[in-house]
N, C-alpha and C positions, 0 to 999 in steps of 0.2 A: 540646488543641485539635484539632480536626477541621480538616484541609487543605483548601483550595478548590482547584477548578478550573474550564475554561471547556466547557458543554456546548452547543453553538453560541454564542449571544450570552446564553446564561443562566448563571448562577454556583451551580456544584452543590458538594457535599462529593465529594472525591477516591473516598471507598467507593462512592458512587453511580453515578458516571459509567461504569464498566464494564457494570453492568445494563442502563444506558439506551443506549449502543451495541450491546450485546449485541440489544435489543430492537429496533433499528434495522434491523441486519441480517437478522434472524430474518423480523421482515416483510416485506422485500424481496427474500429470496433468492431465490425463482423465478423474479423479473423483474430481476434485477440485471445480467446481461449485455445484454439487452433495452434496457435503461433507460441503459445506459453508453454501447451505439450512439445511442439518441436524443438524450442529452443533450450528448454531443460531436461528434455527427453523423459518427461514425465516425472522428474523429481520434484517439481514446485509443489504437485498433489501431497507428496511427503511431508515437504516443508510445511506444507497449509494444515495439514493433520497433526503435524505437531504441536502447532500453534494452537489446536482445540484441544490437544491433552494437556497444555500447560493451563489454558483457561479454566478448563473443567466446568463447563456448561452447565447450568443447573434450571430446572423448570422453572416458568418465571420471569428469568432474567431478560431484560430490556438492553440490546447491542446497538451501539451505533458503529457502522462499520462505514469509515470513511475510506474516500478513493475506491469504494466498495465495486466499482463497475458493474459487471453483469451479474453479482451477486454470489460469487464463488465461497467466499469465508461464510456469507449470512445462510446459504443454505445448509454448509456445513455445521454451523452453529446450532440452527433448529434441529436437526436431528441429531444432535449431540445430546441437548438440551431436552427435547420430548416434550416442549410448549414454551413458547417464550415468543417472543417478537423482535425483529429486527429492523432497523432502519437503515436501507442503503444510501450512501451518501456520495455524489461525484459530480466533479465539474464540467462531465461531458452527458448531456441528456442522451445520446445514441446509445451509448453504453448502457444506461438506464434502462432504455427501451427495450435493449437487447435481453436484459435480464429481467424484465418485467415479463416477455412473453415466455421465458422459460419458467417462471413462477406460476403462469396461468396453465402450460402444460402438466405442471406437478402438482397442481391445485393447492398452491401454498400462498396463493395472492393476499388471504385474510391475515397471514404471520407477518407480512413485510411491507415496508414504505420505502418509497423510490423517492428523492430531494435531491435537486440537482442545486450546487451551491459552491461557494468557496471555504475551503478548511480551514484558512486565517481568520472567519467569520460565520461560525455556525449560527444557523438561524434558530437555536433551542434555547431553552431555559437552562440557568443554573441548576445544577444537582439532579438533572434526568436521566440518567442511564448507569446502569449497573456495570458495563463493560464499553471500552472504546478500541478497535479495531484498525489496523490501517497496515494494509498489506502489499508491498511494492508500489508505493505511492507516495510515500512522505518527502523521499528526495526530488519529486516533479514539484512540491509546493515553493513558491516563490521565497518564503520565509519561513523556515522550519522551525523556529523557535516562537514563531507566534501561533502555529498550528498545536504543538505542544501545549501553550499556555492555554487555547481553548478547549483542548481535550481536558486538561484538569479543569477548567471550569464546569462543563457540562456533564463532568461524573458525577454522582454521587459520593458522599461520604463512605469509604470501603470502597468504592469504584476499583477497577482495574484496567490500566493501559497495555494494550499487546501493540506491538510493532515488528512486522515480519519485513527486512528488506536484504536487498544485495550488500555485499561487506566485502571485506579485505581478507584474503588468506594469510596467515603469521607466516607462512615458509614462503621465501622469496621466490624459490625455483618452482614451486606449484602455481604461485600467483602469475608469473611470468607465462606457466602453458596455459594457464585459463585466460591470460590477455590474447593471447594469440588465437585460441577458439574465439572468443567473443568478437575481436574486431574481423577475423577474416572468415566466419562461418556466418553470424547472427545477421549481419546486413544482407547477406546474400539470400539466405534464407526468406529474410524479410521481405525480398522481391520477389522469391517464387512464390510463396504463399500467400502473402498480401497486397502484393503488386508496389511497395513501398519500402525501395531500399531506405530512404533518409529516416524517416521515424525513428527506424531499428537501428542506425548508427548515431541517433541523438539517445536514444535509450543505452546502448553501450556504452557511450561518454558520460553519462549522467550516472551511473555507477561508479565510475571512478572520482568523481567531484564529490560525494556522498563522505561526511566525515568517517571514521574507521569507529570502530565498536566502544572503545573507551569513551574517545570525545563522543560519540552520541549520548553514550550514559550520561555523562556530565550534564549534557543540555536538558536531558530529561528529569535529571536531578533539581536544574535549573528552575524548571516548569512546576517545581513543588512538588513531586511524587518522592515517594521514599518506598524503601526498600526495592531500588532498581539493581537488577541483574539483568545478563544477557546469556546466551548460548549460541555457539557456534553452530550451524548446521553446515553438513558436507562440508568440513572442513574450514569453513568460515565465507564459501561462496555466497550464503546467506546468515544474514542474524536473525536471532528472536530477542527481543528487549523487554522487560516487563518492568512495570511502575504500579505503587499504589497511590492513591488519595486518600490521606488520614486525617 
């Protein structure tokens, strides 16, 4: 019997979800970074900087940035580390292509690899990376636990997992207001900027289907990670989760 999963508020076959998500990000690739600024009024940059603050990159570190898209996290990592290597991994080739052009423009191509593939079946050997990051991407994975397990496998002992994802505001009244903004503003904004309302309707819905903070922290623990903690950002609109491979 075919397993079911969520695609936004729709129930779909697991086999179909990856292709549907791929379609979303192929459609929005050229306007993805512009839309991030518009949707969050630039706050996503502060969240990503907070991720780097907690990671504290060091010279010589090897990063795997899954769902890395156009390389936003990887560029930050390399700047903070002052020398290292980042592998940007994403299921959407057009996103990687956009990031590669940016790397060439900034003369950073020697410090970056761009790999297309599936977060649930990483094409890397065990114990390869010092850090694994995934930013606003894990909710789009068909089987989230499989992606967490793969993160554990490819990290070296002593390696760090950091997940930045939209989450849930603990205050019900504030969550209600945020929901009104999300459903009434973001899809029309997607239509205006990216000429794609449906993709941003999906993205808004997918946030509501993702596990809340403590539930997701438990999934990370079940993947083998220790010292699992999380921090709410902007009252819980986003959350940053951390775990260590010991």
